C-alpha positions as CSV (number, residue, x, y, z in Angstrom):
1,X,-13.4,68.7,24.5
2,X,-16.9,69.3,25.8
3,X,-17.5,65.6,25.9
4,X,-14.4,65.1,28.0
5,X,-15.5,67.9,30.3
6,X,-18.9,66.3,30.7
7,X,-17.3,63.0,31.5
8,X,-18.7,61.4,28.4
9,X,-15.6,59.7,27.0
10,X,-16.2,57.7,23.8
11,X,-14.1,54.8,22.7
12,X,-14.1,52.3,19.8
13,X,-12.5,49.5,22.0
14,X,-15.8,47.7,22.9
15,X,-17.0,47.8,19.3
16,X,-13.7,46.4,18.2
17,X,-13.8,43.6,20.7
18,X,-17.4,42.7,19.7
19,X,-16.4,42.7,16.0
20,X,-13.4,40.4,16.7
21,X,-15.6,38.1,18.7
22,X,-18.1,37.8,15.9
23,X,-15.3,37.0,13.4
24,X,-14.0,34.2,15.7
25,X,-17.4,32.7,16.2
26,X,-18.0,32.8,12.4
27,X,-14.7,31.2,11.8
28,X,-15.4,28.4,14.3
29,X,-18.9,27.9,12.9
30,X,-17.4,27.6,9.4
31,X,-14.9,25.0,10.6
32,X,-17.5,23.0,12.4
33,X,-19.8,23.0,9.4
34,X,-16.9,22.0,7.1
35,X,-15.9,19.2,9.3
36,X,-19.5,17.9,9.6
37,X,-19.9,18.1,5.8
38,X,-16.7,16.2,5.3
39,X,-17.7,13.5,7.8
40,X,-21.1,13.1,6.2
41,X,-19.6,13.2,2.7
42,X,-17.0,10.6,3.6
43,X,-19.7,8.4,5.1
44,X,-21.9,8.8,2.1
45,X,-19.4,8.4,-0.7
46,X,-17.2,5.6,0.8
47,X,-18.0,2.3,-1.0
48,X,-20.3,0.2,1.2
49,X,-18.9,-3.0,-0.3
50,X,-15.6,-4.1,-1.8
51,X,-17.1,-4.8,-5.2
52,X,-16.4,-2.8,-8.3
53,X,-20.2,-2.0,-8.8
54,X,-20.0,-0.3,-5.4
55,X,-17.2,2.0,-6.5
56,X,-14.3,-0.1,-5.1
57,X,-11.3,-0.2,-7.3
58,X,-8.7,-3.0,-7.5
59,X,-11.1,-5.7,-6.3
60,X,-8.5,-8.4,-6.0
61,X,-6.3,-6.4,-3.7
62,X,-9.3,-5.2,-1.7
63,X,-10.7,-8.7,-1.4
64,X,-8.7,-8.9,1.9
65,X,-11.4,-6.6,3.4
66,X,-13.9,-9.5,3.4
67,X,-11.5,-12.1,4.7
68,X,-12.3,-13.4,8.2
69,X,-10.9,-11.2,10.9
70,X,-7.3,-12.0,12.1
71,X,-6.8,-15.0,9.7
72,X,-4.2,-13.5,7.3
73,X,-0.6,-14.2,8.6
74,X,1.4,-12.7,5.7
75,X,0.6,-9.7,3.4
76,X,2.5,-8.9,0.3
77,X,2.4,-5.4,-1.3
78,X,3.9,-3.9,-4.4
79,X,3.3,-3.5,-8.1
80,X,2.6,-6.1,-10.8
81,X,5.9,-7.9,-10.0
82,X,4.4,-8.7,-6.6
83,X,0.9,-9.5,-7.9
84,X,2.2,-12.1,-10.4
85,X,5.0,-13.7,-8.3
86,X,3.5,-14.6,-4.9
87,X,0.6,-17.1,-5.0
88,X,-0.9,-17.3,-1.5
89,X,-2.7,-20.7,-2.2
90,X,0.7,-22.3,-3.0
91,X,2.3,-20.7,0.1
92,X,-0.5,-22.1,2.3
93,X,-0.4,-25.6,0.6
94,X,3.4,-25.8,1.2
95,X,3.6,-24.4,4.7
96,X,0.1,-23.9,6.2
97,X,0.8,-20.1,6.4
98,X,-2.1,-18.0,5.2
99,X,-1.1,-15.1,3.0
100,X,-2.8,-12.4,0.9
101,X,-1.4,-10.6,-2.1
102,X,-2.3,-6.9,-2.2
103,X,-0.1,-6.2,-5.2
104,X,-1.6,-4.1,-8.0
105,X,-0.4,-3.0,-11.4
106,X,1.7,0.2,-11.2
107,X,1.3,0.4,-7.4
108,X,3.2,3.3,-5.8
109,X,4.6,3.1,-2.3
110,X,2.0,5.5,-0.8
111,X,-0.6,3.1,-2.2
112,X,1.2,0.2,-0.6
113,X,1.0,2.1,2.7
114,X,-2.8,2.6,2.2
115,X,-3.4,-1.1,1.5
116,X,-1.5,-2.1,4.6
117,X,-3.2,0.5,6.8
118,X,-6.7,-0.7,5.9
119,X,-5.7,-4.3,6.2
120,X,-4.4,-3.8,9.7
121,X,-7.9,-2.7,10.7
122,X,-9.1,-6.3,10.5
123,X,-5.9,-8.4,10.3
124,X,-2.8,-8.9,12.4
125,X,-0.2,-10.3,10.0
126,X,3.0,-11.5,11.5
127,X,5.0,-10.6,8.3
128,X,4.6,-8.0,5.6
129,X,6.5,-8.4,2.4
130,X,7.3,-5.3,0.2
131,X,8.3,-6.3,-3.3
132,X,11.0,-3.9,-4.2
133,X,10.4,-2.9,-7.8
134,X,7.9,-0.3,-6.6
135,X,10.6,1.4,-4.6
136,X,12.0,2.7,-7.9
137,X,8.7,4.1,-9.1
138,X,9.3,7.7,-8.1
139,X,6.9,9.3,-5.6
140,X,6.9,13.1,-5.8
141,X,6.3,15.4,-2.8
142,X,2.9,16.4,-4.1
143,X,1.9,12.7,-4.4
144,X,3.1,12.0,-1.0
145,X,1.4,14.9,0.7
146,X,-1.9,14.3,-1.2
147,X,-1.9,10.6,-0.1
148,X,-1.7,11.8,3.5
149,X,-4.7,14.2,2.9
150,X,-6.7,11.3,1.4
151,X,-6.0,9.1,4.4
152,X,-7.0,11.9,6.8
153,X,-10.1,12.9,4.7
154,X,-11.2,9.9,2.5
155,X,-13.8,12.2,0.9
156,X,-11.1,13.5,-1.4
157,X,-10.5,10.0,-2.7
158,X,-14.2,9.1,-3.4
159,X,-15.6,12.6,-4.2
160,X,-16.5,11.7,-7.8
161,X,-18.7,8.7,-6.8
162,X,-21.8,10.8,-6.9
163,X,-22.4,9.7,-10.5
164,X,-22.8,6.1,-9.5
165,X,-24.6,6.4,-6.1
166,X,-27.3,3.9,-5.3
167,X,-29.7,3.3,-2.5
168,X,-27.3,0.9,-0.8
169,X,-24.9,3.7,-0.3
170,X,-27.1,5.0,2.5
171,X,-26.6,1.7,4.4
172,X,-23.8,0.3,6.5
173,X,-20.4,-0.8,5.3
174,X,-20.4,-4.6,4.6
175,X,-17.6,-6.1,2.7
176,X,-18.6,-9.4,1.1
177,X,-16.4,-10.2,-1.9
178,X,-13.5,-12.5,-1.5
179,X,-11.0,-13.8,-4.1
180,X,-10.3,-17.5,-4.3
181,X,-6.6,-16.7,-5.3
182,X,-6.3,-14.1,-2.4
183,X,-5.1,-11.3,-4.7
184,X,-2.7,-13.3,-6.9
185,X,-2.9,-12.6,-10.7
186,X,-2.9,-15.9,-12.5
187,X,-1.3,-16.0,-16.0
188,X,-0.4,-19.1,-18.0
189,X,1.1,-17.3,-21.0
190,X,4.7,-18.1,-21.9
191,X,7.2,-15.8,-23.7
192,X,10.8,-16.7,-23.1
193,X,13.3,-14.0,-21.8
194,X,15.9,-13.0,-24.3
195,X,18.5,-12.1,-21.7
196,X,18.5,-14.7,-18.9
197,X,22.0,-13.7,-17.8
198,X,21.0,-10.2,-16.6
199,X,22.5,-10.1,-13.0
200,X,26.0,-9.1,-13.9
201,X,28.0,-8.1,-10.8
202,X,28.6,-4.4,-10.5
203,X,29.5,-1.8,-7.9
204,X,27.1,0.7,-9.3
205,X,24.2,1.7,-7.0
206,X,20.9,2.9,-8.3
207,X,19.7,5.8,-6.1
208,X,16.3,5.9,-4.4
209,X,14.3,9.1,-4.5
210,X,13.8,11.0,-1.3
211,X,10.1,10.6,-0.9
212,X,10.3,6.9,-1.8
213,X,12.6,6.5,1.1
214,X,10.2,8.3,3.3
215,X,7.4,6.0,2.1
216,X,9.4,2.9,3.0
217,X,10.1,4.4,6.5
218,X,6.3,5.1,6.9
219,X,5.6,1.5,5.9
220,X,8.2,0.2,8.4
221,X,6.7,2.4,11.2
222,X,3.2,1.1,10.4
223,X,4.4,-2.5,10.6
224,X,6.2,-1.9,13.9
225,X,3.0,-0.3,15.3
226,X,1.1,-3.4,14.4
227,X,3.7,-5.9,15.5
228,X,4.5,-7.1,11.9
229,X,8.0,-7.9,10.6
230,X,8.7,-6.0,7.3
231,X,10.8,-7.9,4.7
232,X,12.0,-6.6,1.4
233,X,12.0,-9.1,-1.5
234,X,12.9,-8.7,-5.1
235,X,11.0,-11.2,-7.2
236,X,12.7,-12.6,-10.4
237,X,12.5,-10.2,-13.3
238,X,15.0,-10.4,-16.1
239,X,13.6,-7.2,-17.7
240,X,13.3,-4.9,-14.7
241,X,16.0,-6.0,-12.3
242,X,19.8,-5.4,-12.3
243,X,22.8,-5.4,-10.0
244,X,22.7,-1.6,-9.4
245,X,19.0,-2.0,-8.4
246,X,20.1,-4.8,-6.0
247,X,22.8,-2.6,-4.5
248,X,20.4,0.3,-4.0
249,X,17.9,-1.8,-2.1
250,X,20.6,-3.6,-0.2
251,X,22.0,-0.3,1.0
252,X,18.5,0.9,2.0
253,X,17.8,-2.4,3.9
254,X,21.1,-2.0,5.8
255,X,20.3,1.6,6.7
256,X,16.8,0.7,8.0
257,X,17.8,-2.6,9.6
258,X,15.5,-4.7,7.4
259,X,15.9,-8.2,6.0
260,X,16.4,-8.2,2.2
261,X,16.1,-11.2,-0.1
262,X,16.9,-10.8,-3.8
263,X,15.5,-13.8,-5.6
264,X,17.3,-12.8,-8.7
265,X,20.5,-14.0,-7.0
266,X,19.2,-17.4,-6.0
267,X,17.6,-18.6,-9.2
268,X,19.4,-21.9,-8.8
269,X,17.5,-22.5,-5.6
270,X,14.2,-21.4,-7.2
271,X,15.0,-23.4,-10.3
272,X,13.7,-20.6,-12.5
273,X,13.8,-21.4,-16.2
274,X,13.5,-18.2,-18.3
275,X,12.3,-20.2,-21.3
276,X,9.0,-21.3,-19.6
277,X,8.6,-19.3,-16.3
278,X,7.8,-15.9,-17.6
279,X,4.7,-14.6,-19.3
280,X,6.2,-11.6,-21.1
281,X,9.9,-12.0,-22.0
282,X,11.3,-11.8,-18.5
283,X,9.2,-9.0,-17.1
284,X,6.8,-11.0,-14.8
285,X,6.5,-14.6,-13.6
286,X,3.7,-16.7,-15.1
287,X,1.9,-19.5,-13.2
288,X,4.9,-22.0,-13.4
289,X,7.3,-19.3,-12.2
290,X,5.0,-18.1,-9.4
291,X,4.7,-21.7,-8.1
292,X,8.5,-21.9,-7.8
293,X,8.8,-18.5,-6.2
294,X,5.9,-19.2,-3.8
295,X,7.2,-22.7,-2.7
296,X,10.6,-21.3,-1.9
297,X,9.0,-18.4,0.0
298,X,6.8,-20.8,2.0
299,X,10.0,-22.7,3.0
300,X,11.7,-19.5,4.0
301,X,8.7,-18.2,6.0
302,X,8.5,-21.5,7.9
303,X,12.0,-20.9,9.3
304,X,11.1,-17.5,10.8
305,X,10.7,-17.5,14.6
306,X,7.2,-16.0,14.4
307,X,6.0,-19.2,12.5
308,X,8.2,-21.8,14.1
309,X,6.9,-21.4,17.7
Protein backbone atom coordinates (compact mmCIF):
# COMPACT_ATOMS: atom_id res chain seq x y z
CA UNK A 1 0.00 0.00 0.00
CA UNK A 2 2.79 2.37 0.95
CA UNK A 3 4.51 1.68 -2.36
CA UNK A 4 1.36 2.63 -4.19
CA UNK A 5 1.05 5.83 -2.16
CA UNK A 6 4.64 6.78 -2.96
CA UNK A 7 4.00 6.15 -6.63
CA UNK A 8 6.40 3.23 -6.77
CA UNK A 9 4.31 0.62 -8.54
CA UNK A 10 6.15 -2.67 -9.14
CA UNK A 11 5.35 -5.04 -11.99
CA UNK A 12 6.69 -8.36 -13.30
CA UNK A 13 5.69 -7.54 -16.91
CA UNK A 14 9.07 -6.17 -18.12
CA UNK A 15 10.88 -9.11 -16.57
CA UNK A 16 8.46 -11.52 -18.23
CA UNK A 17 8.97 -9.87 -21.62
CA UNK A 18 12.74 -9.97 -21.26
CA UNK A 19 12.59 -13.66 -20.28
CA UNK A 20 10.39 -14.54 -23.26
CA UNK A 21 12.70 -12.62 -25.59
CA UNK A 22 15.70 -14.57 -24.37
CA UNK A 23 13.87 -17.84 -24.91
CA UNK A 24 12.99 -16.87 -28.50
CA UNK A 25 16.59 -15.83 -29.20
CA UNK A 26 17.91 -19.08 -27.76
CA UNK A 27 15.43 -21.09 -29.81
CA UNK A 28 16.38 -19.24 -33.00
CA UNK A 29 20.09 -19.68 -32.23
CA UNK A 30 19.55 -23.40 -31.67
CA UNK A 31 17.72 -23.74 -35.00
CA UNK A 32 20.43 -21.79 -36.86
CA UNK A 33 23.21 -23.91 -35.32
CA UNK A 34 21.29 -27.12 -36.09
CA UNK A 35 20.75 -26.09 -39.73
CA UNK A 36 24.42 -25.16 -40.13
CA UNK A 37 25.55 -28.46 -38.61
CA UNK A 38 23.21 -30.40 -40.93
CA UNK A 39 24.49 -28.49 -43.96
CA UNK A 40 28.10 -29.10 -42.98
CA UNK A 41 27.38 -32.73 -42.13
CA UNK A 42 25.59 -33.33 -45.43
CA UNK A 43 28.44 -31.69 -47.33
CA UNK A 44 31.02 -33.74 -45.45
CA UNK A 45 29.35 -37.15 -45.44
CA UNK A 46 27.87 -37.10 -48.96
CA UNK A 47 29.97 -39.38 -51.25
CA UNK A 48 32.32 -37.26 -53.36
CA UNK A 49 32.40 -39.87 -56.13
CA UNK A 50 29.94 -42.47 -57.40
CA UNK A 51 32.25 -45.38 -56.58
CA UNK A 52 31.66 -47.92 -53.83
CA UNK A 53 34.95 -47.08 -52.10
CA UNK A 54 33.62 -43.53 -51.64
CA UNK A 55 30.49 -44.81 -49.89
CA UNK A 56 28.18 -44.82 -52.91
CA UNK A 57 25.84 -47.81 -52.97
CA UNK A 58 24.34 -49.43 -56.09
CA UNK A 59 27.18 -48.34 -58.37
CA UNK A 60 25.55 -49.57 -61.59
CA UNK A 61 22.40 -47.52 -61.05
CA UNK A 62 24.42 -44.53 -59.86
CA UNK A 63 26.71 -44.73 -62.88
CA UNK A 64 24.25 -42.35 -64.54
CA UNK A 65 25.70 -39.57 -62.37
CA UNK A 66 28.91 -39.59 -64.42
CA UNK A 67 27.24 -39.79 -67.84
CA UNK A 68 27.74 -36.67 -69.99
CA UNK A 69 25.15 -34.05 -69.19
CA UNK A 70 21.86 -34.21 -71.14
CA UNK A 71 22.77 -37.32 -73.14
CA UNK A 72 20.33 -39.85 -71.65
CA UNK A 73 16.99 -39.91 -73.47
CA UNK A 74 15.26 -42.76 -71.61
CA UNK A 75 15.59 -43.82 -67.97
CA UNK A 76 14.16 -47.05 -66.59
CA UNK A 77 13.54 -47.59 -62.87
CA UNK A 78 12.27 -50.53 -60.86
CA UNK A 79 13.47 -53.64 -59.08
CA UNK A 80 15.49 -56.55 -60.47
CA UNK A 81 12.82 -57.25 -63.11
CA UNK A 82 13.78 -53.90 -64.58
CA UNK A 83 17.53 -54.34 -64.08
CA UNK A 84 17.62 -57.65 -65.99
CA UNK A 85 15.05 -56.95 -68.72
CA UNK A 86 16.08 -53.65 -70.32
CA UNK A 87 19.51 -53.51 -71.98
CA UNK A 88 20.35 -49.91 -72.97
CA UNK A 89 23.10 -50.94 -75.39
CA UNK A 90 20.64 -53.09 -77.34
CA UNK A 91 18.07 -50.28 -77.36
CA UNK A 92 20.63 -47.84 -78.71
CA UNK A 93 21.92 -50.28 -81.31
CA UNK A 94 18.38 -50.93 -82.57
CA UNK A 95 17.05 -47.37 -82.50
CA UNK A 96 19.80 -44.85 -81.74
CA UNK A 97 17.95 -43.92 -78.53
CA UNK A 98 20.28 -43.59 -75.53
CA UNK A 99 18.87 -45.19 -72.38
CA UNK A 100 20.05 -45.85 -68.84
CA UNK A 101 18.78 -48.60 -66.54
CA UNK A 102 18.51 -47.46 -62.91
CA UNK A 103 16.87 -50.68 -61.76
CA UNK A 104 18.22 -52.29 -58.58
CA UNK A 105 17.48 -55.46 -56.65
CA UNK A 106 14.47 -55.02 -54.36
CA UNK A 107 13.99 -51.37 -55.32
CA UNK A 108 11.04 -49.68 -53.61
CA UNK A 109 9.04 -46.93 -55.28
CA UNK A 110 10.42 -44.22 -53.00
CA UNK A 111 13.90 -45.32 -54.12
CA UNK A 112 12.79 -45.13 -57.75
CA UNK A 113 11.73 -41.55 -57.05
CA UNK A 114 15.14 -40.75 -55.55
CA UNK A 115 17.04 -42.20 -58.52
CA UNK A 116 14.93 -40.16 -60.90
CA UNK A 117 15.26 -36.97 -58.90
CA UNK A 118 19.04 -37.14 -58.84
CA UNK A 119 19.14 -38.11 -62.53
CA UNK A 120 17.04 -35.07 -63.48
CA UNK A 121 19.74 -32.84 -61.99
CA UNK A 122 22.03 -33.66 -64.95
CA UNK A 123 19.79 -35.30 -67.53
CA UNK A 124 16.66 -34.36 -69.46
CA UNK A 125 15.17 -37.69 -70.55
CA UNK A 126 12.17 -37.60 -72.81
CA UNK A 127 10.76 -40.85 -71.42
CA UNK A 128 10.83 -42.55 -68.02
CA UNK A 129 9.85 -46.21 -67.80
CA UNK A 130 8.64 -47.58 -64.47
CA UNK A 131 8.76 -51.39 -64.39
CA UNK A 132 5.61 -52.35 -62.51
CA UNK A 133 6.70 -55.25 -60.29
CA UNK A 134 7.97 -52.74 -57.73
CA UNK A 135 4.48 -51.23 -57.45
CA UNK A 136 3.47 -54.36 -55.54
CA UNK A 137 6.33 -54.10 -53.03
CA UNK A 138 4.42 -52.46 -50.21
CA UNK A 139 5.64 -49.08 -49.03
CA UNK A 140 4.51 -48.23 -45.50
CA UNK A 141 3.75 -44.71 -44.30
CA UNK A 142 6.89 -44.68 -42.14
CA UNK A 143 9.06 -45.60 -45.14
CA UNK A 144 7.39 -42.97 -47.28
CA UNK A 145 7.82 -40.20 -44.71
CA UNK A 146 11.43 -41.10 -43.91
CA UNK A 147 12.27 -41.10 -47.61
CA UNK A 148 11.04 -37.49 -47.75
CA UNK A 149 13.17 -36.58 -44.74
CA UNK A 150 16.24 -38.14 -46.40
CA UNK A 151 15.62 -36.12 -49.55
CA UNK A 152 15.29 -32.91 -47.56
CA UNK A 153 18.21 -33.69 -45.23
CA UNK A 154 20.64 -36.13 -46.97
CA UNK A 155 22.71 -36.29 -43.78
CA UNK A 156 20.25 -38.87 -42.46
CA UNK A 157 21.09 -41.16 -45.36
CA UNK A 158 24.85 -40.90 -45.07
CA UNK A 159 25.28 -40.34 -41.33
CA UNK A 160 27.14 -43.63 -40.75
CA UNK A 161 29.86 -42.89 -43.31
CA UNK A 162 32.15 -41.48 -40.61
CA UNK A 163 33.75 -44.94 -40.29
CA UNK A 164 35.03 -44.82 -43.87
CA UNK A 165 35.91 -41.16 -44.24
CA UNK A 166 39.03 -40.26 -46.21
CA UNK A 167 40.90 -37.08 -47.08
CA UNK A 168 39.10 -36.93 -50.45
CA UNK A 169 35.82 -36.41 -48.59
CA UNK A 170 36.95 -32.89 -47.85
CA UNK A 171 37.10 -32.08 -51.55
CA UNK A 172 34.46 -31.30 -54.18
CA UNK A 173 31.94 -33.76 -55.59
CA UNK A 174 33.25 -35.30 -58.81
CA UNK A 175 31.48 -38.33 -60.25
CA UNK A 176 33.81 -40.32 -62.50
CA UNK A 177 32.62 -43.94 -62.72
CA UNK A 178 30.52 -45.05 -65.68
CA UNK A 179 29.07 -48.45 -66.52
CA UNK A 180 29.63 -49.86 -70.00
CA UNK A 181 26.21 -51.57 -69.80
CA UNK A 182 24.50 -48.40 -68.48
CA UNK A 183 23.02 -50.12 -65.45
CA UNK A 184 21.86 -53.36 -67.10
CA UNK A 185 22.58 -56.54 -65.10
CA UNK A 186 23.97 -59.13 -67.52
CA UNK A 187 23.28 -62.83 -66.87
CA UNK A 188 23.72 -65.73 -69.26
CA UNK A 189 22.42 -68.46 -66.89
CA UNK A 190 19.55 -70.58 -68.21
CA UNK A 191 16.89 -72.29 -66.11
CA UNK A 192 13.60 -73.02 -67.91
CA UNK A 193 10.29 -71.86 -66.48
CA UNK A 194 8.04 -74.70 -65.27
CA UNK A 195 4.82 -72.74 -65.99
CA UNK A 196 5.06 -70.85 -69.27
CA UNK A 197 1.22 -70.61 -69.53
CA UNK A 198 0.80 -68.30 -66.55
CA UNK A 199 -1.27 -65.42 -67.96
CA UNK A 200 -4.68 -67.01 -67.49
CA UNK A 201 -7.44 -64.45 -68.12
CA UNK A 202 -9.21 -63.40 -64.93
CA UNK A 203 -11.44 -60.60 -63.71
CA UNK A 204 -9.68 -60.48 -60.35
CA UNK A 205 -7.81 -57.29 -59.52
CA UNK A 206 -4.80 -57.20 -57.22
CA UNK A 207 -5.01 -54.11 -55.06
CA UNK A 208 -2.24 -51.53 -54.75
CA UNK A 209 -1.31 -50.22 -51.30
CA UNK A 210 -2.16 -46.60 -50.50
CA UNK A 211 1.39 -45.29 -50.17
CA UNK A 212 2.51 -47.16 -53.26
CA UNK A 213 -0.15 -45.26 -55.16
CA UNK A 214 1.13 -42.03 -53.68
CA UNK A 215 4.69 -42.90 -54.72
CA UNK A 216 3.57 -43.47 -58.31
CA UNK A 217 1.78 -40.10 -58.22
CA UNK A 218 4.97 -38.48 -56.91
CA UNK A 219 6.96 -40.06 -59.75
CA UNK A 220 4.37 -38.87 -62.28
CA UNK A 221 4.54 -35.32 -60.89
CA UNK A 222 8.35 -35.37 -60.98
CA UNK A 223 8.32 -36.49 -64.61
CA UNK A 224 5.81 -33.80 -65.55
CA UNK A 225 7.92 -31.14 -63.83
CA UNK A 226 10.90 -32.20 -65.92
CA UNK A 227 9.07 -32.65 -69.24
CA UNK A 228 9.38 -36.46 -69.34
CA UNK A 229 6.67 -38.90 -70.37
CA UNK A 230 6.06 -41.66 -67.78
CA UNK A 231 5.24 -45.12 -69.13
CA UNK A 232 4.38 -48.20 -67.06
CA UNK A 233 5.80 -51.47 -68.40
CA UNK A 234 5.52 -55.01 -67.03
CA UNK A 235 8.48 -57.05 -68.25
CA UNK A 236 8.01 -60.80 -68.84
CA UNK A 237 8.03 -62.85 -65.62
CA UNK A 238 6.35 -66.23 -65.47
CA UNK A 239 7.04 -66.39 -61.74
CA UNK A 240 5.98 -62.94 -60.54
CA UNK A 241 3.26 -61.81 -62.92
CA UNK A 242 -0.40 -62.75 -63.25
CA UNK A 243 -3.65 -61.49 -64.72
CA UNK A 244 -4.82 -59.97 -61.38
CA UNK A 245 -1.50 -58.08 -61.29
CA UNK A 246 -2.12 -56.88 -64.83
CA UNK A 247 -5.65 -55.76 -63.98
CA UNK A 248 -4.43 -53.82 -60.95
CA UNK A 249 -1.80 -51.91 -62.93
CA UNK A 250 -4.18 -51.36 -65.86
CA UNK A 251 -6.72 -49.78 -63.50
CA UNK A 252 -4.03 -47.56 -61.97
CA UNK A 253 -2.82 -46.48 -65.41
CA UNK A 254 -6.35 -45.57 -66.47
CA UNK A 255 -6.90 -43.63 -63.25
CA UNK A 256 -3.67 -41.65 -63.70
CA UNK A 257 -3.86 -41.24 -67.47
CA UNK A 258 -0.67 -43.23 -68.11
CA UNK A 259 0.36 -45.52 -70.94
CA UNK A 260 0.66 -49.15 -69.80
CA UNK A 261 2.34 -51.97 -71.70
CA UNK A 262 2.18 -55.51 -70.34
CA UNK A 263 4.84 -57.51 -72.16
CA UNK A 264 3.45 -60.68 -70.60
CA UNK A 265 0.51 -60.34 -72.99
CA UNK A 266 2.60 -59.85 -76.15
CA UNK A 267 5.05 -62.72 -75.82
CA UNK A 268 4.37 -63.74 -79.40
CA UNK A 269 5.66 -60.34 -80.55
CA UNK A 270 8.67 -60.59 -78.26
CA UNK A 271 9.22 -64.23 -79.26
CA UNK A 272 9.95 -65.19 -75.64
CA UNK A 273 10.95 -68.82 -75.20
CA UNK A 274 10.67 -69.78 -71.54
CA UNK A 275 13.01 -72.70 -72.11
CA UNK A 276 15.99 -70.47 -72.90
CA UNK A 277 15.15 -66.81 -72.10
CA UNK A 278 15.06 -66.92 -68.30
CA UNK A 279 17.93 -67.23 -65.83
CA UNK A 280 15.93 -68.54 -62.87
CA UNK A 281 12.85 -70.56 -63.78
CA UNK A 282 10.78 -67.67 -65.09
CA UNK A 283 11.58 -65.02 -62.49
CA UNK A 284 13.92 -62.80 -64.56
CA UNK A 285 15.08 -62.47 -68.13
CA UNK A 286 18.59 -63.61 -68.98
CA UNK A 287 20.72 -62.08 -71.74
CA UNK A 288 18.82 -63.72 -74.61
CA UNK A 289 15.49 -62.68 -73.11
CA UNK A 290 16.69 -59.13 -72.43
CA UNK A 291 17.79 -58.76 -76.05
CA UNK A 292 14.30 -59.68 -77.26
CA UNK A 293 12.62 -57.36 -74.76
CA UNK A 294 14.99 -54.49 -75.55
CA UNK A 295 14.72 -54.78 -79.33
CA UNK A 296 10.93 -54.68 -79.10
CA UNK A 297 11.12 -51.72 -76.72
CA UNK A 298 13.48 -49.91 -79.09
CA UNK A 299 10.95 -50.31 -81.88
CA UNK A 300 8.14 -49.03 -79.68
CA UNK A 301 10.11 -46.01 -78.45
CA UNK A 302 10.92 -45.09 -82.04
CA UNK A 303 7.21 -44.67 -82.74
CA UNK A 304 6.72 -42.12 -79.96
CA UNK A 305 6.28 -38.54 -81.09
CA UNK A 306 9.16 -37.30 -78.91
CA UNK A 307 11.57 -39.51 -80.88
CA UNK A 308 10.00 -39.34 -84.32
CA UNK A 309 10.36 -35.60 -84.82
